[in-house]
N, C-alpha and C positions, 0 to 999 in steps of 0.2 A: 504493500500499499504506500502510495507516494503523498507527499505533503501537498494538501490543497493550496492553491494561490489564494492570497488574501483578498484579491480584487477580482471578483468573478464578473462584474458588470462594468462596462465603460461609462465615463462620465457622459452626460447629454451633450450631444453636439460633438463628440469625439469618438475615434476609433482606433485601431491598431495603426492605420495608415495615416490617419489624421489626428494626432494628439492634441490635447488642449494647449494652447500657449502658455509658456511659463512667464510668470510676473518678473519684470526687470527691476533691479534694484535702482533706486534714485541716482542719478549722475553717471550710470554705467553707459559706456559707449556702445552704439549699436553696431558698428562695424569696426573690428580691429580693437586698439587700444589695449589697455591692461585688462586682463580676464580673471584676475585674482579674485577669489570669492564667489565666482559663478557657480562652481559645484555646491558651495553652501547654499546659496539662494535657490538652486534647483531642489535641493533635498527639502529645505523648508516649504517650498511651494508644493511639492509632491506630498509632503506629510499633511499640510493643510487641506489639500483637495481630497485626500483620503479620509480624513475625519469628517469633512463636511458630506462626503458621499455616504459614510456610515450612518450619520446622523439622519440623512434624509430619508434612508430605507427604514430606520428604527422608528420615525414618527408616523409610520402607516397606521391606519386605524386598527385595532385588535380584531374586529369582526372581519374585516377584509383580509388581513394577514393570515388569520386562522383559516378562512375559507380557501385561500390560495394553496396553503400548504396541504390541506386535506384533498384538494382535487388533484394536486401532483402526486400525493402519496398513493391515492386510490388508482390513478391511471399508470403507475409504474409497477407492474407486477414483479419483476425480477431484474437481474442484471443482465445486460449493461444499461438498461433503462433506468434502474434505480439510482444512477449517479444524479439525476435531477433531484432527488430528495436530499442527498448528501450536499448538493449544491446550495439548496436553500437554507441548510444549517450553516454554511460558511459565509453568508452575507454579512451578518453581524450577531452580536450577542443576544438581541431580542429575537431575531430569527432563528437562532440556535434554541433558544428556550422553547419557543412555540413548536418547532418541528420536532424536538425530542419528546415533547409532551403528546403530539399527534401520532407519532410512530409507535405502534405497539410492539411488546416484545416477541421474540420467536416462539415462545410458549403458545401465544394466541394465534399469530399469523403464520409461523413456519418461514418467516423471512429473516435474512441476516443483512442489516443495514449499516450500522455503526459498529466500529471496534468494540463498544460495550457489549453488543449482542453476542460476541464471542465467549463470554463469561456468564451468559444467561442460559437457562435450561432451553432444550429443543421442545418442539411440539409434542402434544400429549398423545396424538394418534399416529399420524403418518411421519416417519423419520426424516430428517434433513440428509440428503445424499451428498457426500463429499468423496474426494479421492486424494491419495498421497502419492506423490512422486519421490523417488529415491535417487540420490546422486552418490554412487559408491565412492567415486574419487576423492570427494571431500566430506563425506560422511554427512551429508545434508539432507533434510527431509523437507517437503514443501506440501502444505495442505490447501486444497482448492475446493470450492464449492462447485457442485456439478450443475451445469446449465441446461444439460439435456439428459435424456435417458441412456445415451450411448456412452462408451468409454473413449471417445475420439475428441470430445470438445476440449478447448483450452481451459475452461473453467474460469472462476474468479478467485484470485489469490486471497488466502485468509491469514496463514500463519506459516512460519519457518522454523526449523530446529536443527541444530548441528551437535554432533557428538563429539565430546572432549574427555580425555582420560586425564584424571588427577590422581596419581599414585595408584592404588589399587581399585579406586573407584571410577565409575563412569558417569558423566553428566551430559544431558541434553539441554541446551540453552534454547528457549522458545522466544520468538520475537514476532513482531508485526511487520518488520523490514527484512526482506530477503537478503539485503546487502549489508545489514548490520546486525550481526549475531553475537553480540557481546553482552555481558551482564550489567555492564555500566552505561549501556545505551538507553535513551528514553523510550526506545521502542520495545525494551525487555518486558515481558509479560509473565514470566515464570520459568521454571526449570524442573527437570526430572533427574533424580540422583539414585544410583543403583549401589548394591553392596559389592563385596568382592567376587561372589559367585555369579552375579548377575541374576538372581532369583527373587530378591526383594527390592522395591523400589519405593520412593518417597516423591510425591508431587508438591512443588512449592509454587505459591502464588506471589506475585509481586505486591499484591494489594491485601491488606488484613480482611478476613471475613466479617461481614457486618454483625454477626451473631456473637462476637467476642473474639478478639485475635489472640492467637498463641503467640508466646515470645518468639521473635524471630531469631535467625542465627546470628552470630557474632559479626557478621558483616555489617558495616556502618550503613545506617539508613540514609536515604537521599529523597529528593523531590522527584516525583514522577511527572515530568512535563511532557506529556504525550502531545504529539503534533496533530492528534485526531480530536474527535468530539468527546472529551472526558475531562473532569475538573482535576486540578493538581491535588494529589494525595500523597501521604508518606509512602515509600516504596521500600521493600525488603524481601525477605523470604519468609513466608507463612505456610507451613505445612498444612494441606487440605486434604491429601488422600494417600492411601498405601496400596500397593499391589504386591502380591506375593504369588509365586509359582510353586506348587507342590513338587515334591521329589517323586520320581517314578522308579522306584526302587527295583520293581519286578519287571520293568520294560515292557508293559503292556502297551499294545498299539492303540492309538487315538490321539486326539488333540491334547495339548498341554492342559493341565489343571491349574486354573488360577483363581484367585479371590481378590476382590477390590472392596476396599472400605473407604468411603468418601463422604465428605459433608456436601449435603444437597444444596445448590444455588438458590432454589425456590424456597426452602426451608429458611435460609438465612436472609431472605430479602423480606424485610418487615413491612414494605411498602405494598406488597402484593395483597389483593383481596382476599380474605379467608376462603371464600367459596371457590376461587380459582386455584387454591393451594391444596385443595382436598385430596386430589389423587396422590400428589408427591407425598403428602404427609402420611399416607398410608404405608408408604415404603420406608418411612424414617423409624429407626428403633428409639427405644426409650434413652439411649445413650446419645441421641442426636446425630446419628450416622446412618448412612445407607450401605448395605452390604450386597454385593453383586457377585455372582460365580458364573463360570463358563457353562454353557448348556451342554448336557451330556449328549454325545452323538447316538445314532441308532445304527444297528447292524443291518446291512443290506445283504439279503440272501442271494440275489443275482450277481451283484458285483463281488461278494465276498470281501466287504470292507466297512469301516465305520463311515457314516455319512451325517452330514447336516444340510438342512434345506436352507440355501441363501437366496432363494427365489430369484435366481438368475444374476445376482449381483457379484457372483465370484465364479470364476471360470478355471482356475488353476489349482490343483491340490497341493497343499502346503501345510507343514506343521504350524505355521504362524496363524493360519486361519482360526478364527474363533467367534463365538456369539456369547454375549453377557445377558443373563437374566437375574431377576431379583432372587435373593436367598428364599428358602422355603418359608421361613417365618414371615418375611416381608411379603411374599407373594400371597400367602394366606389371608394377610390382613388386607391387601389390595383387592384380593379376589378377582383380579383380571385375567383375561385370556384372549389369545388371537382368534381369528375366524376359524382356524383348523383345530381349535381346542388346546393348542400348546401354550405355554406360559409366553407372554410377550418378551420379544427381544429388545433390549434397551440399547445395544451397542453391537454391531457386527463389523468384522474386519476381515478382509480376504484378498488373495492375490488374483490379478487378471492379467498380469504381464511380468516381464523380468525385473522391472523396477517401478511397477505400478500396482496400487493396492486400492480398493473401496472401502470407505468408512461411513457407516450410517449410524446416526444416533438419535435420540430422542429423550424427553424428560425422564429422569431428573437430571441427566448429564448435559454439560455445556460442551461447546465446540472445543474449548481449551482443555478440558478434562478428558474428553474423548480422544482428543489427539495425543495428550500425553500417554494414555492407557495404551493406545496402539504402539507408540514408540517402544514400549516395554517388550513387544513381541519380536523386535529385531534383535539379532545377535544369538549366538549359540547358548544354551543352558544346559550345562551338563547335569546328568542324573534326572533330568525333568522330561526327557523325550523318549 
């Protein structure tokens, strides 16, 4: 995601080819002469014009402004048309407040609009379909939003992650910027850290959870000045999830067995209306966490192998493929099931090419959490396969 320009609309009577004339300092020669101070005059004139332009847009009637944003939001169903909604939020502070108030979260719409949507839960019913591209040369992974039902579209870039080794541990730094994958970057959103064996992982968020932040790591805190639409908040490393792979001592065939314990974004968002949180709350344990496990495969008599139904979203057999469902206790509280009678799949990940994988997620997971969980599947896990 690139930085949006601060000036999306030209001044009246001006254009790229016909810029507005700059005010000339008193006593300055029109042709030749001493040009010292010309740059300063130009900067002052440009800043003044920008302030006046922003003030002009912010003085629009609230009713008219709200109606404009609502019409733009309703007419742009998906990317790349959804750029118009982001452009409305980039006009000025008042437009940003109105736009973020009109755009509903992915839980209700199934749409990803702003970077804040990446840490909000997915929709309740139909999952958000994404795909991950891997670059083995530099150990980098890129998350894209699927724009079509095929595996050939370019997609909309969402997040990037790079694998680093620190002694006996491995970390994945997750960023909003594909070209800036450092923990000190303003685009830093979190990280994934593994143990020595690569079987136990911890997911860290750069922002503290609203429900009560745990003590961050010893890394000094800083200000998170995102160039996207989000306020400045203290940034650090706050653990929000754990992922562990069980040992397969008897070498039985089948997918890896994994358990995920995570904090639910819906549960932590106190601004959500209670009736809209009902389904997510049924998955939350008394300890305030959600426990997910991989779905057990079924034995296929004709193929003589263990199989999972990915509904056409996975085409290549791999030990990395998995589906996550709620644990038995949480599933009993939720009482939900898919149309075929099976327990609903909250996250599925699978291979479709040499370096391409699909990722589909829904409530209570966010795109950030789902991406971090899928990153744990990469790499060899001894005694687990």
